[in-house]
C-alpha positions in Angstrom: 0.0 0.0 0.0 1.4 3.4 -1.0 0.8 6.5 1.1 1.1 10.0 -0.2 3.2 11.8 2.4 3.5 15.6 2.2 6.3 17.1 4.3 5.2 20.5 5.7 8.0 22.3 7.2 8.3 25.9 8.2 8.6 26.9 4.5 5.7 28.7 2.9 5.0 25.9 0.4 4.7 22.3 1.4 7.0 19.8 -0.1 5.4 16.5 -1.2 6.8 13.0 -1.6 5.3 9.7 -2.6 2.0 9.0 -0.7 -0.9 11.1 0.5 -0.1 11.6 4.2 0.8 15.1 5.4 3.7 15.2 8.0 5.5 18.0 9.7 9.2 17.9 10.3 9.0 17.0 14.1 6.5 14.1 13.4 8.6 12.9 10.4 11.7 13.0 12.7 10.1 10.7 15.2 8.9 8.3 12.6 12.3 8.2 10.9 13.9 7.3 14.3 11.5 4.4 14.7 11.9 3.1 11.1 15.0 4.5 9.5 14.9 2.2 6.4 11.3 3.1 5.5 12.0 6.8 5.2 15.3 6.9 3.2 13.6 8.7 0.3 12.3 11.4 2.6 15.8 11.8 4.0 17.3 12.3 0.5 14.6 14.8 -0.2 15.2 16.9 2.9 19.0 16.6 2.5 18.7 18.0 -1.0 16.5 20.8 0.2 19.2 21.7 2.8 21.9 21.8 0.1 19.7 24.0 -2.1 18.9 26.3 0.8 22.6 26.5 1.6 23.5 27.4 -1.9 20.7 29.9 -2.1 21.8 31.6 1.1 25.4 31.8 -0.1 24.3 33.4 -3.3 22.2 35.9 -1.5 25.2 36.7 0.7 27.4 37.2 -2.3 24.9 39.4 -4.1 24.6 41.4 -0.9 20.9 42.0 -0.4 20.7 45.2 1.7 18.2 46.5 4.1 18.1 49.5 6.4 20.0 47.8 9.1 22.7 46.5 6.8 23.4 43.3 4.9 20.4 41.0 5.4 19.3 37.8 3.8 15.8 36.6 3.0 14.3 35.6 6.4 12.3 32.7 4.8 15.4 31.1 3.4 17.3 31.6 6.7 14.4 30.0 8.6 14.1 27.0 6.2 17.9 26.5 6.4 18.0 26.5 10.2 15.0 24.1 10.5 16.5 21.6 8.1 19.9 21.8 9.7 18.4 20.9 13.1 16.3 18.1 11.6 19.3 16.5 9.9 21.4 16.8 13.1 18.7 14.8 15.0 18.6 12.0 12.5 22.3 11.8 11.6 23.0 8.9 14.1 20.4 6.8 12.3 21.8 7.4 8.8 25.6 7.5 9.3 26.4 6.5 5.7 23.8 8.8 4.0 24.8 11.9 6.1 28.5 11.2 6.4 29.5 14.6 4.9 26.8 16.6 6.7 28.8 17.5 9.9 31.8 18.7 7.9 29.5 20.8 5.7 27.8 22.4 8.7 31.1 23.2 10.4 32.5 24.7 7.3 29.4 26.8 6.8 29.7 28.2 10.3 33.4 28.8 10.0 33.2 30.6 6.6 30.2 32.8 7.2 29.5 33.0 10.9 30.3 36.7 11.0 27.7 37.5 8.4 24.9 35.1 9.5 21.7 36.5 11.1 21.7 36.0 14.9 18.8 33.5 14.8 20.3 31.4 12.0 23.7 31.3 13.6 22.3 30.2 16.9 20.3 27.4 15.3 23.2 26.1 13.2 25.5 26.2 16.3 23.0 24.2 18.3 22.8 21.6 15.5 26.6 21.3 15.5 26.7 21.0 19.3 24.1 18.2 19.0 26.4 16.4 16.6 29.3 16.8 19.0 27.4 15.5 22.0 26.5 12.4 20.0 30.2 11.8 19.1 29.6 12.5 15.4 32.1 15.4 15.4 35.4 15.6 17.3 35.9 18.4 19.9 39.5 19.0 18.9 38.7 19.9 15.3 36.1 22.6 16.3 37.5 24.0 19.5 39.0 27.0 17.7 35.7 27.6 16.0 33.8 27.7 19.3 36.4 30.0 20.8 36.0 32.3 17.8 32.2 32.2 18.2 32.7 33.7 21.7 34.1 36.9 20.1 31.0 37.8 18.2 28.4 40.4 19.3 25.6 37.9 19.9 25.3 37.5 23.7 23.3 34.3 23.5 25.7 32.8 21.0 28.7 33.7 23.2 27.1 32.1 26.2 26.2 29.0 24.3 29.7 28.5 22.9 31.4 29.1 26.2 29.2 26.8 28.2 29.6 24.1 25.6 33.4 24.2 25.7 33.5 24.1 29.5 31.0 21.3 29.9 32.4 19.2 27.1 35.9 19.3 28.6 34.5 18.6 32.0 32.5 15.7 30.8 35.5 14.3 28.9 37.5 14.2 32.2 34.7 13.1 34.5 35.6 9.4 34.8 39.3 9.5 34.1 41.8 12.0 32.7 42.5 11.5 28.9 45.9 13.1 28.7 46.2 12.7 24.9 43.0 14.6 24.2 43.7 17.1 27.0 47.1 18.0 25.6 45.7 18.5 22.1 43.0 20.8 23.3 45.5 22.7 25.6 47.8 23.3 22.7 45.0 24.9 20.7 44.0 27.2 23.6 47.6 28.0 24.6 48.4 29.0 21.0 45.4 31.3 20.9 46.4 32.8 24.3 49.8 33.8 22.9 48.2 35.7 20.0 48.0 39.5 20.0 44.3 39.4 19.4 42.9 40.8 22.6 39.4 39.5 22.3 40.4 35.9 21.6 43.1 35.9 24.3 40.6 37.2 26.8 38.0 34.5 26.1 40.7 31.8 26.2 41.9 33.2 29.6 38.4 33.1 30.9 37.9 29.5 29.8 41.2 28.4 31.3 40.4 30.1 34.5 37.0 28.4 34.8 38.5 25.0 34.0 41.2 25.5 36.6 38.8 26.6 39.3 36.6 23.6 38.7 39.7 21.4 39.0 39.2 20.0 35.5 42.6 21.1 34.2 44.5 21.3 37.4 48.0 20.6 36.1 51.2 22.5 35.7 50.8 23.3 32.0 47.5 25.1 32.6 48.9 27.0 35.6 52.0 28.1 33.8 49.9 29.2 30.7 47.7 31.3 33.0 50.7 32.9 34.7 52.4 33.7 31.4 49.3 35.8 30.5 50.8 38.4 32.9 53.3 39.3 30.1 50.7 39.7 27.3 51.1 42.9 25.3 47.5 43.9 26.1 47.1 45.5 29.5 43.6 44.2 29.8 44.8 40.6 29.6 47.5 41.3 32.1 45.0 42.9 34.5 42.6 39.9 34.1 45.4 37.5 34.9 46.7 39.4 37.9 43.2 39.7 39.4 42.6 36.0 38.9 45.9 35.1 40.7 45.2 37.5 43.6 41.5 36.4 44.0 42.1 32.7 43.5 42.7 32.1 47.3 39.6 34.1 48.1 37.6 31.8 45.8 39.1 28.8 47.5 38.3 30.2 51.0 34.7 31.0 50.0 34.2 27.5 48.6 35.7 25.8 51.7 33.7 28.0 54.0 30.5 27.2 52.2 31.2 23.5 52.2 32.2 23.4 55.8 29.2 25.4 56.8 26.9 23.0 54.9 28.7 20.0 56.4 29.0 21.2 60.0 25.7 23.1 60.2 23.8 20.3 62.2 26.8 19.7 64.4 27.4 23.2 65.7 27.3 23.4 69.5 24.4 25.4 71.0 26.4 26.7 73.9 29.0 29.4 74.1 32.3 28.1 75.4 33.5 30.6 78.0 34.2 30.8 81.7 30.7 32.1 82.5 29.0 29.1 80.9 31.4 26.8 82.7 30.6 28.5 86.0 26.9 28.2 85.4 27.3 24.5 84.6 28.8 23.8 88.0 27.3 26.3 90.3 23.8 27.5 89.1 20.6 25.5 88.9 19.5 22.1 90.2 21.5 18.9 90.0 19.6 17.8 86.9 20.1 21.1 85.1 23.8 21.2 86.0 24.1 17.7 84.7 22.6 18.8 81.4 24.9 21.8 81.2 27.9 19.7 81.8 26.9 17.3 79.1 26.5 20.3 76.7 29.9 21.5 77.6 31.5 18.2 76.9 29.7 17.9 73.6 30.8 21.4 72.6 34.4 20.6 73.6 34.4 17.5 71.5 33.1 19.5 68.6 35.9 22.0 69.0 38.5 19.3 69.1 37.0 17.8 65.9 37.1 21.1 64.1 40.6 21.7 65.2 41.6 18.3 63.9 40.0 18.9 60.6 41.6 22.3 60.3 45.0 20.8 61.0 44.4 18.2 58.3 43.4 20.8 55.8 46.5 22.9 56.6 48.7 19.9 56.0 47.1 19.1 52.7 48.6 20.1 49.4 48.3 23.8 48.7 47.1 24.5 45.2 47.4 27.9 43.4 48.6 28.7 39.9 51.6 30.4 41.4 52.6 27.3 43.2 53.1 25.3 39.9 55.5 27.7 38.2 58.3 26.0 36.5 60.6 29.0 36.8 59.4 31.2 39.7 62.6 33.2 39.8 62.4 34.1 36.2 58.7 34.9 36.5 59.2 37.2 39.4 62.2 39.0 37.8 60.3 39.5 34.5 57.2 40.8 36.2 59.3 43.1 38.4 61.1 44.6 35.4 57.7 45.2 33.7 56.5 46.9 36.9 59.5 49.2 36.9 58.9 50.3 33.3 55.1 50.3 33.0 53.0 53.5 33.0 49.8 51.9 34.3 47.6 53.4 36.9 48.3 52.9 40.6 45.8 50.1 41.1 47.5 48.0 38.4 50.9 48.6 39.9 49.6 47.5 43.2 48.3 44.3 41.7 51.6 43.5 40.1 53.4 44.3 43.3 51.2 41.9 45.3 51.7 39.1 42.8 55.5 39.5 42.9 55.5 39.5 46.7 53.2 36.4 46.8 55.6 34.6 44.4 58.6 35.6 46.5 57.1 34.4 49.7 55.6 31.2 48.3 58.8 30.0 46.6 61.2 31.7 49.1 62.9 33.6 46.3 65.7 36.2 46.6 64.9 39.4 44.7 67.0 42.0 46.5 65.9 44.9 44.3 62.3 44.5 45.3 62.8 45.8 48.9 64.3 49.2 48.0 61.4 49.6 45.5 58.9 49.1 48.3 60.8 51.4 50.6 59.8 54.6 48.8 56.1 53.7 49.3 56.3 53.2 53.1 54.6 56.4 54.2 51.6 56.7 56.6 49.9 59.0 54.1 50.4 56.6 51.2 47.3 55.3 49.4 46.5 51.7 50.3 49.4 51.6 52.7 48.1 48.5 54.5 48.1 46.5 51.3 51.6 47.6 50.6 52.8 46.7 54.0 51.1 43.3 53.7 52.9 42.7 50.4 56.2 43.7 52.1 55.6 41.2 54.9 54.7 38.5 52.4 57.9 39.0 50.5 60.0 38.4 53.6 61.3 35.0 54.6 64.2 33.4 56.5 66.3 33.0 53.3 66.5 36.8 52.7 69.6 38.4 54.2 68.6 40.7 57.1 70.8 43.4 55.8 68.7 43.7 52.6 65.5 44.3 54.7 67.1 46.5 57.4 66.6 49.8 55.5 62.9 48.9 54.9 62.5 48.0 58.5 64.0 51.2 59.7 61.9 53.2 57.4 58.8 51.5 58.7 59.7 52.2 62.4 60.8 55.8 61.8 57.7 56.7 59.8 55.0 54.9 61.7 56.0 54.5 65.3 56.9 57.8 67.0 55.2 60.1 69.5 53.8 62.5 67.0 52.2 59.9 64.8 48.6 59.1 64.9 47.4 56.1 67.0 46.2 54.3 63.9 49.6 54.6 62.3 51.4 53.4 65.4 49.2 50.4 65.7 49.7 49.4 62.1 53.5 50.0 62.4 53.7 47.7 65.5 51.6 45.0 63.9 53.8 45.0 60.8 56.9 45.0 62.9 55.6 41.9 64.7 54.9 40.1 61.4 58.4 41.0 60.0 60.1 39.8 63.2 58.1 36.6 63.2 59.7 35.8 59.8 63.1 37.4 60.3 63.8 37.8 64.1 67.3 39.1 63.5 66.0 42.5 62.4 65.1 43.5 66.0 67.7 45.0 68.4 67.5 45.2 72.1 67.2 49.0 72.4 64.5 49.2 69.7 62.5 46.4 71.2 62.5 48.0 74.7 61.4 51.3 73.1 58.6 49.7 71.3 57.5 47.7 74.4 56.8 51.0 76.2 53.8 51.5 74.0 52.0 48.8 76.0 51.0 51.6 78.5 49.3 53.6 75.8 45.7 54.7 76.4 44.7 53.7 72.9 43.5 50.1 72.8 44.9 49.3 69.4 48.4 50.5 70.3 48.6 48.7 73.6 47.3 45.4 72.1 49.9 45.7 69.3 52.7 46.4 71.7 51.7 43.5 74.0 51.6 41.1 71.0 55.1 42.1 70.1 56.2 41.5 73.6 54.5 38.1 73.6 56.3 37.1 70.4 59.7 37.9 71.8 58.9 36.0 75.0 58.9 32.9 72.9 61.7 33.5 70.3 64.2 35.6 72.2 63.3 36.6 75.9 66.8 38.0 76.5 66.0 41.1 74.4 63.3 42.1 76.8 63.7 43.7 80.2 63.1 41.5 83.2 59.6 43.0 83.9 58.4 42.1 80.4 59.8 38.6 80.2 57.3 37.0 82.5 57.8 33.3 82.6 59.0 32.3 79.2 58.8 28.7 78.1 62.5 28.6 77.2 64.5 31.4 78.8 67.6 30.6 76.7 65.7 30.6 73.4 67.4 32.6 70.6 66.6 33.1 66.9 68.5 31.0 64.4 71.4 32.6 62.6 71.1 33.5 58.9 71.3 30.2 56.9 71.0 28.0 60.0 68.7 25.0 59.4 67.4 22.5 61.8 68.2 19.0 60.4 65.8 16.3 61.6 67.5 13.3 63.0 64.3 11.4 63.8 60.7 11.1 62.6 58.7 14.3 63.3 56.4 13.7 66.2 58.0 10.5 67.4 58.5 12.1 70.9 54.7 12.2 71.2 54.6 8.5 70.6 57.3 7.9 73.3 55.5 10.1 75.8 52.2 8.3 75.1 51.7 5.7 77.7 48.9 4.0 75.8 46.1 5.6 77.9 43.2 6.7 75.7 41.6 8.8 78.4 43.0 12.1 77.2 39.7 13.4 76.1 38.0 12.4 79.3 40.7 14.1 81.3 40.3 17.2 79.4 36.6 17.1 79.8 36.9 16.5 83.5 39.2 19.5 83.8 36.2 21.7 83.0 34.7 20.9 86.4 37.6 22.4 88.3 35.7 24.2 91.1 36.1 24.6 94.8 33.6 21.9 95.6 35.4 19.5 93.4 38.7 20.3 95.0 37.3 19.5 98.5 35.9 16.3 97.1 39.3 15.5 95.5 41.1 16.1 98.9 38.7 13.6 100.6 39.3 11.0 97.9 43.1 11.6 98.0 43.2 11.1 101.8 41.3 7.7 101.5 43.6 6.7 98.6 46.7 7.5 100.8 45.4 5.2 103.5 44.9 2.4 101.0 48.3 2.9 99.5 49.9 2.7 103.0 48.2 -0.6 103.7 49.2 -1.9 100.2 52.8 -0.8 100.7 53.0 -2.5 104.1 51.8 -5.7 102.6 54.2 -5.6 99.7 57.2 -4.4 101.8 58.5 -7.9 102.3 58.4 -8.6 98.6 60.3 -5.5 97.7 62.9 -6.3 100.4 63.3 -9.7 98.8 63.9 -8.1 95.4 66.6 -5.9 96.9 68.2 -8.8 98.6 68.9 -10.5 95.3 71.1 -7.5 94.3 73.1 -7.5 97.5 76.3 -9.4 97.9 77.0 -12.0 100.5 78.9 -9.5 102.7 75.7 -7.4 103.0 76.9 -4.5 100.7 75.6 -3.3 97.4 77.7 -3.7 94.2 80.2 -1.1 93.0 77.7 0.1 90.5 75.4 1.1 93.4 78.1 2.9 95.4 76.8 6.3 94.2 73.4 5.5 95.5 74.4 4.5 99.0 75.5 8.0 100.2 72.2 9.4 99.0 70.3 6.6 100.7 71.9 7.4 104.1 70.9 11.0 103.9 67.4 10.0 102.9 67.2 7.5 105.8 68.2 10.3 108.3 65.5 12.5 106.9 63.0 9.6 107.1 63.9 9.0 110.7 63.1 12.6 111.6 59.9 12.3 109.7 59.1 9.1 111.6 59.6 10.8 114.9 57.2 13.6 113.9 54.7 11.2 112.7 54.9 9.2 115.9 54.3 12.3 118.0 51.3 13.2 115.9 49.9 9.7 116.1 50.3 9.6 119.8 48.5 12.9 120.1 45.7 11.5 117.9 45.5 8.4 120.0 45.2 10.4 123.2 42.4 12.4 121.7 40.6 9.2 120.6 41.0 7.6 124.0 39.6 10.8 125.6 36.5 10.6 123.5 36.0 6.9 124.0 36.1 5.9 120.4 36.9 2.2 119.8 39.3 1.1 116.9 38.8 -1.9 114.8 41.0 -5.0 115.2 42.8 -4.4 111.9 44.1 -1.0 113.3 45.4 -2.2 116.6 49.0 -2.7 115.4 51.6 -0.2 116.5 52.1 2.9 114.5 55.9 2.8 114.9 56.2 -0.7 113.3 53.9 0.4 110.5 55.9 3.5 109.7 59.2 1.6 109.9 57.9 -0.9 107.3 56.7 1.8 105.1 60.0 3.7 105.3 62.0 0.6 104.5 59.8 -0.2 101.5 60.0 3.4 100.2 63.8 3.5 100.5 64.3 0.2 98.7 61.9 1.3 95.9 63.8 4.6 95.5 67.1 2.7 95.3 65.7 0.5 92.5 64.4 3.5 90.6 67.8 5.2 90.7 69.6 2.1 89.6 67.1 1.7 86.7 67.6 5.3 85.6 71.4 5.1 85.6 71.9 1.7 84.2 69.0 1.4 81.7 69.6 2.4 78.1 67.0 4.2 76.0 64.6 1.6 74.6 63.7 1.9 71.0 60.1 2.0 69.8 60.5 -1.4 68.2 63.0 -3.7 69.9 63.4 -5.9 66.9 64.2 -3.6 64.0 63.6 0.0 65.1 61.2 0.8 62.3 57.8 2.5 62.7 54.7 0.7 61.4 51.7 2.2 59.8 49.8 2.1 63.1 52.6 4.1 64.7 52.4 6.8 62.1 48.6 6.9 62.4 49.0 7.2 66.2 51.5 10.1 65.8 49.0 11.9 63.6 46.2 11.4 66.1 48.5 12.6 69.0 49.4 15.7 67.0 45.7 16.5 66.4 44.9 16.0 70.1 47.8 18.3 71.0 46.6 21.0 68.7 43.0 20.7 70.0 44.2 20.8 73.6 46.2 23.9 72.8 43.2 25.6 71.3 41.0 24.7 74.3 43.7 26.1 76.6 43.8 29.3 74.7 40.0 29.7 75.0 40.3 29.2 78.8 38.4 25.9 78.7 41.2 23.7 80.1 43.4 24.0 83.0 47.1 24.2 82.1 48.1 21.9 84.9 51.4 20.2 84.0 51.5 22.2 80.8 51.6 25.5 82.7 54.7 26.5 80.7 52.9 25.9 77.4 53.5 28.8 75.0 51.0 31.6 74.7 50.7 31.0 71.0 52.1 28.5 68.5 54.8 29.9 66.4 54.4 28.7 62.8 57.4 27.4 60.9 58.8 28.9 57.7 56.7 26.6 55.4 53.5 27.6 57.1 54.4 31.3 56.9 55.2 31.0 53.2 51.8 29.4 52.4 49.7 31.7 54.6 48.4 34.8 52.9 48.8 38.0 54.9 45.5 39.8 55.3 45.8 43.6 55.2 42.7 43.9 57.5 44.5 42.1 60.3 47.3 44.7 60.3 44.8 47.4 61.3 42.8 45.3 63.7 41.3 47.1 66.7 41.8 50.4 64.9 38.8 52.7 65.1 38.2 54.3 61.7 36.6 57.8 61.5 33.1 57.4 60.2 31.4 59.8 57.8 28.1 61.6 58.6 26.1 59.1 56.5 27.7 56.2 58.3 27.0 57.7 61.7 23.3 58.4 60.8 23.0 54.8 59.5 24.3 53.5 62.8 21.9 55.7 64.7 19.0 54.5 62.6 20.0 50.9 63.0 19.9 51.3 66.8 16.4 52.7 66.6 14.9 49.8 64.6 14.0 47.7 67.6 12.8 50.6 69.6 9.1 51.5 69.3 7.4 54.8 68.7 7.6 57.2 71.6 4.4 57.4 73.8 3.5 58.9 77.2 3.4 56.6 80.2 -0.3 57.3 80.7 -1.1 56.2 77.2 0.9 53.1 77.6 -1.0 52.3 80.9 -4.3 52.8 79.2 -3.4 50.4 76.4 -2.2 47.8 78.9 -3.6 44.4 78.3 -1.4 42.3 80.5 -3.6 42.6 83.7 -4.7 45.0 86.4 -2.5 47.4 88.2 -1.8 47.2 91.9 -4.3 50.0 92.7 -7.0 48.1 90.8 -6.1 45.0 92.7 -6.5 46.8 96.0 -10.1 47.6 95.2 -10.8 44.0 94.4 -9.5 42.7 97.8 -12.2 41.3 100.2 -12.6 43.7 103.2 -12.8 42.4 106.8 -16.2 42.2 108.5 -15.6 45.0 110.9 -14.5 47.3 108.1 -17.6 46.4 106.2 -19.9 47.2 109.2 -18.0 50.5 109.8 -18.4 51.4 106.1 -22.2 50.6 106.2 -22.6 52.7 109.4 -20.7 55.6 107.9 -22.8 55.5 104.8 -26.0 55.4 106.8 -25.0 58.5 108.8 -24.0 60.4 105.7 -27.4 59.5 104.2 -29.3 60.9 107.2 -27.3 64.2 107.1 -28.0 64.5 103.4 -31.8 64.1 104.0 -31.8 66.6 106.8 -30.1 69.2 104.6 -32.4 68.6 101.7 -35.7 70.1 103.3 -34.4 73.6 104.2 -31.9 76.0 103.1 -28.8 76.1 105.2 -27.8 79.7 105.9 -25.0 79.1 108.3 -24.4 80.7 111.8 -24.6 84.4 112.1 -21.4 86.2 112.7 -23.1 88.8 115.0 -26.1 89.0 117.4 
């Protein structure tokens, strides 16, 4: 049976084929996908129509039909061409042999006449090509340059479509595994376009590379170096775009990490503020049940703090990724960019960006660029524009590999210009903070006289200045207390600490953190001990004293029972003539002195015990049978056992050699390294809790006030200019002050008189109203009734006649 099928597209006249059924292009497309072999004749017809429309469009473009707005083609031809291109793109996978040349024809058409195509037609044809590329009919590498060129046209929708397709295609290609061969081919295309002088193409390529690098799709050294080399592009716009990306990259990373951490840790945030007030309330205020709940909340909050501290320490130890970190030649990059900075005539903001990137590169790779510091020195002035950003860059460019003599002029300029009596408090605070950061990286810059002069600012009435001076004093308490006067030293952790000389390096002779493994005695109650330390109150201390006294009595009984065993142990080490070996001769003299002291202690204890016995006998208290033995014999046995135990301990300390962690081969296992990592995290968490005042220092009373980072941590960490002017009060404008006043009035209601407020009161009756409602006593009720009766009679008597009053004369 033959059907007459008429194909009605978007063209004004329907195109007919064999048969009588009328079909539109979408319905014919669905039927061709279901039965490809039955509609081959229709495919040839539509393909020929596409070719004819293509030729007609090219002829119209050559002839140059013009309209008011410029060169325009016939809209009917353009519409017909776009519809048939999209139709053929949909059915190409079902007819690979018939439409083998269609993808190449479509790509060539876009490449040759994309600039002159109408916006709608160009968008339709590009969508058809993207459909073919998504179905693996066209290779991405052959058309990558075409899609980058499409981003340079004026059509905004076309630019967005081409950009999103390039990014998502490369991301999809590397989703399961990295295809290095294809990635390298695509990178070569983009890198070649980036090196061209065409500013528009280079900008679009830089935006694409930046997006792929931020999404960690192309996160290799080649991409990072290509982005960094864009700083030397002839166009200043490309250079500015690259510099801004390098400077803002860390901010993007911080924002992403903060967002992810906030999403992950939102349900686990503690609902209690960890401070001394909350700890006091948990142990002193409320009932027993409420205090128990508060203690449980405190312990949960402390565990959460420890977990966050552990996660932050793991993040800080992870690999640090930034394009500047993957430079193949960081020294050459810094020198080349610095030479361009010296010779460029850009505006001040661009110079600042270049200066920040150079300083970041020097600090990150610990480079030596001695000409950079004198260049910075001329900008170190309190009235300089964006001086805090300049000072942050100067701090970032300093590290322990730079000779102190090269930075000494910059350091003197900073102190002389910022820190003096006639300077403003804001400038003094910033100068002291920058001095602290410089001395943290290069302590050899500071001299004794200068430090003592700067330490006098701790008595300043300005909060920002005094805090900055005290932070400088706290730093030198840890790194070099000898430079401070005795009053400012306090109790340093290491009084003999000194800064390392220039070029001095600490060489590790053991595994880092192995001392934590040696100190660890296998107890896993560290967290419980820390949580228990939160309950350090007076009541707990009294309870602890009672428990300690009972424990001492138990220990005395246990020692008396085990005294014979310890004496037998000592007897094995004694010779037949009753003397200790020659190795123990050093101990004998000390033992005699200790025995004399023990004898004196015994006499005192005997006197006290006799007095106590006398008191007990006076009161008539009866002792148990187990306590009837003599006190003198008990103390003697205890003293002998104690002396023998001390002798054994001294012998063990002198004669024992240090035991290795593994007695067999001395190697650490994977479990040991994991344990070291856990102990480091616990130590950091305990240090953080001690800083917040949530843990007693106890045995760690000499722990440092703050943890001094090493050179690697300082090089990775970015110096924030806002932290250099912390606690500094900035002068607000009139608009800012008014906004602050209005913000304070938002929660306050409209002014009303107190009488009006009382009249609108709906919360209950006032005290005066309540007095009227009180039940009166019976006697008061009777007196009130009698008084009202008398008043009523008097009123009736006055009502019948006019009262004229008494005459004043007779």
